[in-house]
C-alpha positions in Angstrom: 58.1 47.2 97.2 59.8 50.6 97.4 63.1 51.4 98.8 63.8 54.4 101.1 66.5 56.7 99.8 67.7 59.4 102.2 69.5 62.5 100.9 71.3 64.8 103.4 73.6 67.8 103.0 76.0 67.3 105.9 79.1 69.1 107.3 82.3 67.3 108.2 81.2 67.2 111.9 77.8 65.7 111.0 75.6 68.8 111.1 72.5 68.6 108.9 70.5 71.4 110.5 69.4 74.3 108.3 71.8 73.7 105.4 71.9 77.4 104.3 75.6 77.1 104.9 75.9 75.1 101.7 75.3 78.3 99.6 78.9 79.2 100.0 79.9 76.3 97.8 79.2 76.3 94.1 76.5 73.8 93.0 78.3 71.4 90.8 76.2 70.1 87.8 77.4 66.6 88.7 75.9 66.9 92.1 72.6 68.0 90.5 72.8 64.8 88.4 73.4 62.7 91.5 70.4 64.2 93.3 68.4 63.9 90.1 69.2 60.2 89.9 67.9 59.7 93.5 64.6 61.5 92.8 64.1 60.0 89.4 63.4 56.6 90.8 61.2 58.0 93.6 57.4 58.0 93.3 56.9 59.4 96.8 58.4 61.8 99.3 58.6 60.8 103.0 59.0 63.7 105.4 58.9 64.4 109.1 56.6 67.2 110.3 59.2 70.0 110.7 60.7 69.4 107.3 57.2 69.2 105.8 56.4 72.6 107.4 59.6 74.1 105.9 59.3 72.5 102.5 55.6 73.2 101.8 55.8 77.0 101.7 59.2 77.0 100.1 58.5 74.5 97.3 54.8 75.1 96.6 55.5 78.6 95.3 58.4 77.6 93.0 58.0 76.9 89.3 60.1 74.7 87.1 61.6 77.8 85.5 62.8 78.9 88.9 64.0 75.5 90.1 64.1 72.3 88.1 63.2 70.3 91.3 59.9 72.1 91.7 57.8 69.7 89.6 59.1 66.7 91.6 58.4 68.3 95.0 55.0 69.8 94.0 53.5 66.9 92.0 54.9 63.8 93.8 52.9 62.1 96.5 54.1 63.2 100.0 53.8 61.2 103.1 54.2 63.0 106.4 55.1 61.3 109.6 53.6 63.3 112.5 51.6 62.8 115.7 50.7 66.5 115.9 50.0 67.8 112.3 46.3 68.2 111.8 46.2 69.0 108.1 48.6 68.8 105.1 47.4 71.2 102.4 50.4 71.0 100.1 49.4 69.2 96.9 49.3 65.4 97.1 50.1 65.2 100.9 49.0 62.6 103.3 49.5 62.4 107.0 50.6 59.0 108.1 50.4 59.6 111.9 53.0 59.0 114.5 56.2 57.2 113.6 56.1 53.4 113.7 58.4 51.0 112.0 55.4 48.9 111.0 53.6 51.8 109.2 56.8 52.7 107.3 57.3 49.0 106.3 53.6 48.9 105.1 54.2 52.1 103.1 57.3 50.6 101.5 55.2 47.6 100.6 52.4 49.6 98.9 54.3 52.1 96.9 55.6 51.5 93.4 59.1 53.0 93.2 61.2 54.5 95.9 60.5 56.9 98.7 62.7 60.0 98.9 63.7 61.6 102.2 65.5 64.9 102.7 66.2 66.5 106.0 63.8 65.0 108.5 66.5 64.2 111.1 64.2 62.6 113.7 62.5 60.5 111.1 65.8 59.4 109.5 67.3 58.5 112.9 64.4 56.3 113.7 64.4 54.6 110.3 68.1 54.0 110.5 67.7 52.4 114.0 64.9 50.2 112.6 66.8 49.2 109.5 64.4 50.9 107.1 66.8 53.0 105.1 68.0 51.3 101.9 70.4 54.0 100.7 71.8 56.9 102.6 73.2 59.7 100.3 75.5 62.0 102.3 76.7 65.1 100.4 79.6 66.0 102.7 80.6 69.7 102.6 84.2 70.6 103.6 83.3 72.6 106.6 83.1 71.9 110.4 80.3 74.0 111.9 81.0 73.2 115.5 77.3 73.3 116.5 73.9 72.2 115.2 71.7 69.2 114.9 73.7 66.2 113.8 72.5 63.2 111.9 73.9 60.8 114.4 73.3 62.1 117.9 75.8 61.7 120.6 75.0 58.7 122.8 72.9 57.2 120.0 72.8 53.5 119.1 75.6 52.0 117.1 74.8 52.2 113.4 76.8 50.1 110.9 76.6 51.0 107.2 78.3 49.7 104.0 79.8 52.1 101.5 78.1 51.7 98.1 79.7 54.5 96.2 81.5 57.7 96.3 82.0 60.8 94.0 83.8 64.0 94.6 83.1 67.4 93.1 85.3 70.4 92.2 83.7 72.4 95.1 85.2 69.9 97.6 81.9 68.3 98.3 81.9 64.5 98.5 78.9 62.3 97.8 79.0 59.1 99.8 76.3 56.4 99.3 75.8 53.9 102.1 73.5 51.0 102.5 72.8 48.5 105.3 75.9 46.6 106.5 
């Protein structure tokens, strides 16, 4: 049975939307190692439709020489949760259909290795509410953006997590790892 490992770049005020704002911070090699450790155990990528539609054109054109993450994103099996997507042309992509906790549990049961999730706020929120996230990796950047899509929406359900680890980088970014409480 696979675990679901979520990775998010997040601001101090919880914004995860369009993380181009992270470019102002130097990418610490230790952070690259931490992200590498998450993807190394992953044999599948789980994405919501909007993130899939952003990732597919961005990653499919990249080579390993341009970005060491390109082989992982391009060669790994991708599972897309969507009720509207009609086709998924990016290499090794499969549409799972609309979100249901049962289908995600079934997917976890049939994959060998972990499922990696990045972005996909709507999907991640639903999986957190249904207790399906095994590890939540938040890379917290030292900036408050004031506006934008937040991981935990205002008025959402209470979500309790347990800190599993932390690491800080010279850039001021902190990697917090949480699991179910």
